[in-house]
N, C-alpha and C positions, 0 to 999 in steps of 0.2 A: 574654754574660754573664749575660743575665736569666734563662736557662734554669738556672743554678746554684740558684735559689730553689725549682726544681721537683724537685731531687735526691731530698728525702724521698718525693715522689710517685713518681717512676721507681724508687726502691728498693722501695717498697710494690707497684708492678706487676711487678718482677722476682720478688718472693716470692710473689705470685699466681700469676705464670706457671709457677713450678717446682712449685707445688701443685695446679694447677687440673685436677685429673683429672675423668674422667666425661663428657666431650664437651660440646657446647653446651648440653645440658639442665641439666647439672650446674653449669656455669660461672656461670650467673646468682646461683644461691645463695651462691656464694663472692664475687661481685661485690657483693652487697647487704651481705655481713658486712664486706668489706674496705674498699670505697670510699663505702659510705652509712653504716653503723653506726660503723666505727671511725675513719675518716678525714674523713668529711663531706665528700668531693669532689663529690658530687652528692646531692641529695635522692632520697627513693624515687620521687617522681612524674617526676622528671627521668629516671632509669633506666628507669622504666617506658615513658615516651615514646621514649627511645632504642631500647629493644628492639623495640616496635610499629613504629616507623619502620624499623628493619634488617630487619624481617621481610617488609617491602614489596620489598626491593631483592634481587637476585641475589648470591650470594657468601656468604663465611663470616659468619654472623650474630654469633656471640660477638666474633669479630675487630673487626667494624665497630662494635659496641657499646662496646667497650673503647678503640677509637680515637676516638670521640665523646667519652668522658670525658676524654681528653688533649686534645682539641680544646677543650672547653669550659674546661679549666683555663689552656691556653697557646697556643691557635690552632693553625695547621698545624704550625709547628715541633715543638711538644711532641707533636701527634697523631703525627707521622711517627716520633719517639723512642719513644713508647708502642708502636706498631705493631712496630718493629724489636725491641724488647726482648719483646714478647709472641711473636713467630713464631720468633725466632733458635734458642733453646734445642731446641724441639721438631724444627725443620728439621734442625739439626745432629745430632740424635740419630737421626731417620729417614734422613738421608744416611749415616751410620756403619752403621745395619742394613743398607743396600743393599750395603756391602762385606762384611759379616758374615753375610749371609743364608745362606750355605752352611754355615758354622759352625752357626748356630742351627738349620738343618735337619737335620744330621747328628748332633749331640750335643744331646740333648734337655735344653734349658735349663730350670731350674726356674722356672716363673712363679707359683708359690703364693703369692709375695709380693703379687700384684695379686689375689688370689682374691677380696677383699671389697671391690674398687674399685667395683664396679658397684652393690651395696647401698648403698655409702657416697653414691655419686652420687644413687641414688634418695633418700636421706635429705637431700640438698641440694636437690633439685628440690621435695620436699614443702616444705621451709623456705620456699624462694622463692615457690611457689605460695600458701602460707597467708599470707606477708606481703603479696603483690600482691592477694590476695582481699580483704583487709582494706582495703586503698586503693581499689581500683576498682569493687568491686562494693557498690553504694550504693542500689539501688531494683530493682524486680521486672523491669524491661527489661533491666538490664544481667546480672540472675542469669540470665534466659532465654538471653540472648546467649551468656553463659558456658557454659551446659549445652549449648547446640547446637554451639558451638565445639569442646566437650569431644569429645561423641559422634562428631562429623564427622571430626574430627583423628584419633581413635582408630582409627576404621574405614579411613581413607584417610592413614594415617601416611606411607606411602612414596610416595604421590602428590604430586609437586613443587609443583604449582599449587594446592593446598588452602589453603597458608598465605596467600598474598597475595588470593586471592578470598574467603576467609571475612573478612580484615581490611577489605577494601574493603566487603563487605556489612554488616559491623558499623557502620562509619562511617556507611553511608547510612541505616539504622535508627535511630539515635540523632538523625537530622536531622528526623525526624517531630515532635520536641518543639520547641516553640519558647520554652521557659522560659529557656534558658542563652544569655547573651553574654558575650563575652570582654571581659576588662579591658584596653583597648588600650593604656593607658599603660604595662603592665608588658611590652609587646611591643616590644623595640628591634630595628631591621631589621638584618639581618646582609648584608654586602657579598657577592654572589655572584661567585665567580672562576670564570670561563667556561674558563680554561686546562685545568682539570681533565677537563671533559667533551670538549674538542677533542683533547687528548692521549690519552683513553681511546679515542675514534673512530679517531684517526689510526694508533695502534698496532695496533687491530683490523685495520684495512686493511691495514698494512704487513706484519704477521705472516702474514695470510691470503694475500697476493700473493706473498710470498718462498716459503711453504710450497707453493702451487701452482706457483711457478717452479722450484723445487727438484725437486719431483716429475716435471713435465712434462719437464724437460731433464736428468733423472737426475743431480744433482749428486752428487759423492762424499760430501759431508755433509749430503744431503738429511734424514736421520734426526733431525738437530738442528733444522732449520727446520720439520720436520712436528711434531716433539713441542713446539715453542715456540708453534706455532699451536693445537695441541690443547689444551694446559694453560691458554693464555690464554682460549681459548673457554670452557672449562670455568669457569673463574673469573668470567667475564663473564655465563653464561647460567644457572647452576644454581642453581634455587632448592630449598630444603627440606635444605640442609647435606649432611654426609657421606652421609647415608643415599641421597641422590640421586647423589652424585658416585661412590660404590663401583661401581655396575652400569654407570655410563657408561665409566668406565676400565677396568672389566673387560672390557666388550664390545670397546673399542679395543684392549687390549694382551693379551688371553688369547684371545677369540673370533674375532677377526677374522685372517684367515690372512696377510694382507700386513703387518700390523703385530704380529705374535704375538711378542713379544719377553719374556713372561714364561710360566712354567707356571702352572697354577691354584694349586699348592702355594705357589709363591714370592708370587703376588700377595695370597692370603689370609694368608700369615705376615705382609706387611706392614701389612694392615688389623687384624690381630690385635695387633700391635706398636703401632699408632698408639693404639689404644684404651686400652694399658696404660702410657702416658706422659702426662705433664702436657702441656698446651698445646692448640693448634688442631688438630682432626682434619684440615684440609685440608693440613697439613703432610706427609701421606701422599703428596704430590705430589713432594717431595724424594726420597723413596725410590723412587717410580716412575720419576723422570728417571734416577735412578742405574741402575736396572735396565733401562731402554729403551737406555742407551748403554754399558751394561758390556762389550759385545764390541768396543769401539772404543778400548779402552785406560783406564788409571787418570785420566788428565788429561780425557778426554772424559766419562767417568762423574762425575767432580767437576763438570764444566760442567753435566751433565745435572740434577745435585742443585740447583745455583744456579738454572738455569732454571726448575726445578719450583717452587722456592721462591718467586722473584720473580714468575713468570708466573701462579700460582695467587692470590697475594694482592694484587698490583698493581691489577687491576681493581675488587676489592672496596673498596680505599682510595680510588681515583680517584672511584667512583661515590657512596660515602658522603659525601666532603668536598664534592663539588659539591652533591649533592641536599639535604643537611641544611640549609644556608642557605636554599634555596628553601622547604623544608617550614617552617622557623622563620618565615620572613616570611608564609607563608600562614595561619599560626595567629591572626593579626589578624582575618581573615574568620570570620564567625560559623560558616558551614557547616563549616570545617575545625575549629573549636574545638568544636563540638558532636560532631563525628566521633570526636573523640579519646576520649569516653567510651566509645562502642562499639567502637572500636579496642582501647582497654585491656582491656576485658571478654573480647573474642576471645582475646588474649593469655593471659589468665589461664586461660581453657578449653583453650588450646593447652599451657599448662605442666602442668595436671592430667592432660591426655592422655597427654603425656610421662611424668608419673610412672606413671599405669596401664600404658603401653604396655612400659615397661622392667621394671615390676614383675612382669609375667608370665612374664618369662624368668628369674626369680630363684625358687630353691627356699625357699618359706617354708611350705609345707603338709605336707612330708614330714616324718615323725617321726625325724628324724636330727639329728645335731649341726650339720651345715652349716646346716640350716634354722633351728635355733634362734639360731645366731651371726648369719645373716642378718638377722633380725627384731631381734636386739640391735644391730647395726651401723646398720640404718634408723632404728630408734626412738633410739638413742643419739646419731645425728649430728643429727638433728631436734631432740633435746631439749637438746644443747649449743650449737646455734646460735641456738636460740630462747630459752633461759632463763640463757645464760652467755656471758662475754666472751672464751672461748677462740677464739683466732684460726684460721682455716681450715687453715693449714700443719700445725698440731699435731693436728687431727682426723684429716688426711691420713695422717701419720706414725704415728698410733695405729692406723689401720686397716691399713697396711702391716705394722706389727708382729704384729697379730692374725694375718694372713695367713701370717707367717713361723711363729708359734707353735702355731696349730691347724690 
């Protein structure tokens, strides 16, 4: 019954979910607008801390950040509900696409409606980076850390280990100053639930054992067990988000001959579609599961979609819900408290790098109509988010309409 008082929050999560275009880089700007500015569920500082912490973990960063917002409001039950509402629409859509992929490849479906989604996402990133810059960059050392984070991330954007390494180094650098000490009375320890980490490890061992057993004993349904192990391993070990997950899945299911369950065109179609729908990029695992088991009948294809959805997101949830209480409790120690300043500066640098990295793939310098519209969408998105109280879903809807009309 206690959860009923969180219905408005869950409603906000749902509307955020169906309008969260642009991948993890664009999601943060929408989180700021929805959960900080409009609903006051978390402060800007708390959201910044969540994002920095989640960058240290493998898995889906935007999913983990949103899960922590639910955890802060209502503990593990609300965190789980938040996670389900966040992943379900995208996973259902991507599962459906695994059945419709032949239709989509045969009949050229018009995707013009999504033409300006990427420049809109860049506008959201600029808004988030600007807001976080004002919060986290307060002195010369944090400014320098931000610049190093920006240039390093831009140059090594697709290198998965760049994010945790930069964050750790940023935390080390700001510990050279001894001026800041934590206000210990504000840090209330959280109970650490060891069940989550034991479940994570146990599942990792079980799916690995069953996958190897199925392979060596040539089980009839071995493909199901092999895919379960693959997707759980990806969700457990992938740093860097969808840009790192994509080549791993490509090598596993397109290049490798023994597990070549998709053509290059089918695979790239799935990745193009997941970029065009709202929600987490990791939902592509539902599409992949459907494609991997498509030759085994419709029921098995549905099973593949379900395994893909659960297998890719469960490790992220178990890790974040175990390690966040640990992280929270460590904040009372001065070394961790001081590290937060450098960590936050690195995250701001990563956000500006994401802005520049995505901007380079958008036409803004050609003297064509699309370039002028792209500039208008980027600047308009940033301006509306910064200077008005217009909600994110309306901005998304406006950009979709522009894509249809122009």
